[in-house]
C-alpha positions, 0 to 999 in steps of 0.5 A: 968380458960375458962375466961383465956383461952379465953384471951389467944386465943384472944389477943395472936399475933397467929392464930391457923389456921396458918402454925406452921412450916417451912415445911408447907410452902414448905421450909426447912433448908439449912446444917451449915457447920459442917452437910454438912461436913458429907457427902459420898465426902468429900474425893475428892479433885480437885473442883474449886470455883468462887467468890460471889463478884460483879465486882468492879468499874476498873473491876479488881477482875476477877482473878478467872476467868482467865479460860475464857480467852481461852473461849473468844478467840475460840467462837463467842458466849457464852451463860450463864444460870441461875436459877432465883432470885439469887443476888450471880448469877447476880454478877458472871454473871456480872463478867463474861460478863466484864472478856470475854470483858477484854479477847477479844471483844463482843460488844453485850449482849442479854438478856431475856427483852422485845424487846421494852426496847432496844432502851431505856437501849442503851441510858442509858449506852451512857450517860457520864454525870452523872446527865443526866442519873440519870434524864433519869433513873427516868423518863423512866428507873425506871418503865422498870427494875424488880431489883435493881441488874439490875440497877446495872447491867446497872450502869456497863455497863455505867462505862464501856462504858465510861471508855473504848470507843473503847470496847462499849458494846450494849445490846439487848432485844430478848423477846416478848411484855409481858407488851405490855399494857404499851408498849401501852399506854407509847411509841406506842400511845404518838408516833401516837399522834405527828402526823400532822392533827391527829384525836385524838379520833381516835387513842385513839379508836385504841388503846382501840382496842389493849388493848382488844387484838383485831386483828383489832388493826393491821389492824387500826393501818395500815394507822397510819404507813403510815403516820408516814413514809411518816412524818419521824415522830420522837418520844420524843426521836430521837431512837423512829423512825418508824422503831422502831414502826413498829418492837414492833408493829410486837412484839406485834402481835407476842406476843398476838398469842403465848398468844392466843396458850395455852401451845404452847405459847413457839413455837411461842416464841422460833420461834420468838427468832430464827428470831431475831438471824437472821434477820438484823434489830434485831440482825442478823447483830452482830450474822453473823460478830461480838462477842455475849454475851447471857444472860437468862434462863438456858434451853435456853442458853444449847448449849449442847442438840442436840434436832435433825433436825429442833428442835434446835430452842427449846433452842436458845443455841443448836440452834446457835450451831447446826444449824446456820451457822455463830455460829455453833461450836462456841458456849460456854456455862455456867450453874449458878445453885442456890439451896437455897435462903435467903430473905435478904432484902426482909423480909420488902419489900411489891410487892404491892409497887413494880414493877410488877414481874414475877409469880414465884418470886411473889410465892417464896418471898411471901412463905418466907415474911409469914414464917418470919412473924410467927417467923419461918424463919430467912431473913439471913438465908439460906433456901430450896424452891424444895425439895433438901437435899440429900448427892450431895447438902451436898458436894456442901455445904461443899465445897463452905464454905470450899472456903470462900462462894463462887460458885463450879465447879466440874471438869470431874476428880471429877465427876467419882470420884463422880460416882465411890463412887455413885455406892456403895450407894442407889438407891436415891443418884444413881439417884440424881447424873445421873440427875445431870450428864445428866443435866451439860452435856448441858452445857461446864461450869456447876457452883453450887450456894448453897447459895444467898440472893434474887433478891431485886424487884424494887420499883414502883416510881410513 
C-alpha cells in the first residue's frame, strides 16, 4: 500500500507545493451573464455602449462614436487615458483617434513612448510601398514595439496617411529613455562612429562610461557633438541628424537624473514632459498652433483634477487644461478603464522569447500562465486580478452582456439614480460608488471595459 502511494506521489503530474486554487494566485472568476443580472442597479436604463472592435480598413465603423463630433470641433487637445495591457482598450483607442480625425484634423498624436523612437515611427508610417515598409519594420521597429497591438496601430496610421495625404498624422513620443542602453548601442554609437578621422577606441571608451551611467559620459561626448555639428553628420537615415542626436543625449541625461532620485523620479519625468509640450524643438509648435491627441496612462490624461498653482504638471492633462496658455479650457479627456482580463494568445508565449515588457505586465502574465499550466484557468475566460467583485462591477458586466460585449458609458442622469439606490445599501458599496464617482469626475468621459484579452507581447526576432 505504501509503495503504491509513493509511486503516485512520484509520477502523478502535480506538485503538493503548488497552489491548488485561483485564490492562491490572487485571481478570481468574473461574473457569468446570469450572475451579473442579480445586482441592485438592474432597473437603471439609458446606459450607452462602445463597440470593442478595432477600426476597419476604410475607417468607417465609427457610428457609436458620433458623440466625438462636437468634441473634435470644440477642443484643441483630446486626451485618451487607459489602464494598460487590454486589447479591447487598444481597439477603442484606435477608433477614437481616427474618428476625431474624421470629424476634424489632429495632426499630432503624442504617446508615452521614448522620445528617441519618434523619427523611426514617423518614417515608417509615411512609407507608401508595402514592401519598403515591411523591410524597414523588420530591421528597425521589430525590437522597438512592445506588443502586436502596437504594430497593428502603426499599420493603421500608415494606411490612413496613404489614403488621406491631406490629413497626415504624425507621431510624437514624449517619454524619457528607459531603454537608454539600447539607444546608446544602436543609435548614438553608430552615429558617432561615422565621424571622419575618429578614434574608434575613444568612442568605445566614452560609450562604456554611458552604459555605466557615469556623468563623465556627458562631458566627454561634447567634443564629438561639436565635430558632428561641424561635419553636418547624418546617420544611417536622414532623420538621424545632429539636432535629433543632441535631443536624445539630453533625454538620456534627464533619465539618469530621474533614476537617481528614488521615489522622486516621477517629479523629474513630469517636469521634462511639460518642457517637451512647450519646447519648439520637441512638440511646442503643435500644442501652440494646432490640434493634438495624447494617449497614455490614465493618471496622466485626467484634465479636471486641479492640483493647485504650480502643481498641475503632476498630470500633463491637468497642466494643459489649467496652466498652458495655448490649450487652457480647450482640453477634453476620455478614460478607458479595464476591469478584467483573459490570458488569450499569451497562454503559450514565453516572455523569455519576447521583447522586454513592463514589470506589471510580466507579473500579470506570469500569474495567469502559472494558473493556466496548473489547470486552474481557462485562457479564453476573463478573470479579476485586482480584487474586484462587488455590486457595481456586476452592474457593469450585466450592461456589457446586454449590449453584446461592449464598453459601457454611464451618463450623469444614470449616476444620479445609482447614487440614490446606493444610499439604501451597506457602507461598503456606498464607499465603492463614492470612489468611482470621484474618479470618473477627473475626466470628461469615462468608459468601462469590463473584460478583454491581454495585449500580445512582441516576440524578439533577433
